[in-house]
C-alpha positions as CSV (number, residue, x, y, z in Angstrom):
1,Q,-6.6,-18.2,4.0
2,V,-4.5,-14.4,4.1
3,E,-6.4,-11.5,6.2
4,L,-4.2,-8.3,5.6
5,V,-5.2,-5.2,8.4
6,E,-4.1,-1.2,7.4
7,S,-3.3,1.5,9.2
8,G,-1.7,4.8,9.4
9,G,-4.1,7.0,7.1
10,G,-5.3,10.6,8.4
11,L,-5.4,13.8,7.4
12,V,-2.6,16.0,6.0
13,Q,-1.7,18.7,4.4
14,P,-0.4,19.2,0.7
15,G,3.5,18.5,1.5
16,G,2.7,16.0,4.1
17,S,3.9,12.5,4.9
18,L,2.3,9.5,6.1
19,L,3.6,6.2,6.5
20,L,0.9,3.4,6.2
21,S,1.6,-0.4,7.2
22,C,0.0,-3.4,6.3
23,V,0.1,-6.6,8.4
24,A,-0.7,-9.8,7.3
25,S,-1.8,-13.6,9.1
26,G,-1.9,-16.8,7.2
27,G,0.0,-17.9,4.1
28,I,3.6,-17.6,3.8
29,F,4.4,-14.4,4.0
30,Q,8.2,-14.3,2.2
31,L,7.0,-16.7,-1.0
32,N,3.7,-13.6,-1.2
33,D,4.1,-10.7,-3.8
34,M,2.9,-7.1,-1.6
35,A,1.4,-4.5,-3.4
36,W,-0.8,-0.9,-2.3
37,Y,-3.5,0.5,-4.2
38,R,-5.7,3.2,-4.1
39,Q,-9.4,4.1,-5.0
40,V,-10.9,8.0,-5.5
41,P,-14.3,8.8,-6.2
42,G,-15.1,8.2,-10.0
43,K,-12.2,5.8,-10.6
44,G,-11.5,1.9,-9.8
45,R,-8.7,0.7,-7.8
46,E,-5.4,1.7,-9.7
47,L,-1.6,0.8,-8.4
48,V,0.3,2.5,-6.4
49,A,3.3,0.3,-5.7
50,M,4.5,-2.9,-5.3
51,I,6.9,-5.8,-3.9
52,L,7.4,-8.5,-5.1
53,A,8.8,-11.5,-3.1
54,D,12.2,-11.3,-4.7
55,R,12.0,-7.8,-3.0
56,T,11.9,-5.9,-6.9
57,T,9.9,-2.6,-6.4
58,K,7.6,-1.3,-9.1
59,Y,6.0,2.5,-8.8
60,A,2.9,4.0,-10.4
61,D,4.7,7.0,-12.7
62,F,2.7,9.5,-10.4
63,V,4.4,8.7,-7.0
64,K,7.7,8.0,-8.2
65,G,10.2,9.9,-5.8
66,R,7.5,10.6,-3.2
67,F,6.6,6.9,-2.1
68,A,8.9,4.3,-0.9
69,I,7.2,0.4,-0.3
70,S,9.3,-2.1,2.3
71,R,8.8,-5.5,3.6
72,N,9.8,-6.9,6.7
73,N,9.0,-10.6,6.3
74,A,9.9,-11.3,9.9
75,E,7.0,-9.3,11.0
76,F,4.6,-9.9,8.2
77,T,4.5,-6.5,7.4
78,V,4.6,-4.3,4.1
79,R,4.7,-0.2,4.7
80,L,4.5,2.7,2.2
81,Q,6.1,5.9,3.5
82,M,4.2,8.8,1.5
83,N,6.2,11.9,0.8
84,G,4.9,15.0,-0.7
85,L,1.4,14.6,-0.8
86,E,-0.6,15.9,-2.7
87,S,-4.3,16.4,-3.0
88,E,-4.7,14.0,-6.0
89,D,-2.9,11.6,-3.6
90,S,-6.5,11.6,-1.2
91,G,-8.0,8.1,-1.6
92,V,-8.6,5.0,0.6
93,Y,-5.2,3.0,0.1
94,Y,-5.7,-0.9,-0.1
95,C,-3.3,-3.7,0.8
96,N,-2.8,-6.0,-1.8
97,T,-1.0,-9.8,-1.7
98,R,-0.3,-12.2,-4.5
99,T,0.4,-15.7,-2.7
100,Y,2.8,-18.0,-4.8
101,R,-0.7,-19.9,-5.8
102,R,-1.5,-16.3,-7.6
103,V,-4.5,-16.0,-5.4
104,D,-5.3,-12.2,-4.6
105,F,-6.4,-11.0,-1.3
106,W,-7.4,-7.4,-0.3
107,G,-7.5,-5.6,3.3
108,R,-10.3,-3.2,4.0
109,G,-8.6,-0.5,3.2
110,T,-7.1,3.1,5.5
111,Q,-8.1,6.9,4.0
112,V,-5.9,9.2,3.1
113,T,-7.5,12.7,3.1
114,V,-5.0,15.6,1.6
115,S,-6.3,19.0,2.1
116,S,-5.3,22.4,3.5
């Protein structure tokens, strides 16, 4: 019902920045909650940030003050601005949406590698 495509990952030095984008198709975007999760080896997916349909935002403690999530409903896009990246931030970042029917959809992920 909903397809999500992430972009913007890559290799960055510690302290650097990346901007991740996720474009959604299908569904009623403005009614859906959006989120970014990440997965590192040996761990399951963990919530990084979310922005609800009413534009309320929530952040994991480990990214507060460094990351910012935003959405543009006209462009069906959610973004994650990541600043002050650390090696511990490396992993695959996944876009997620929870529809107004509370059904989850996931993108394929984009790799973020923070290394000197």
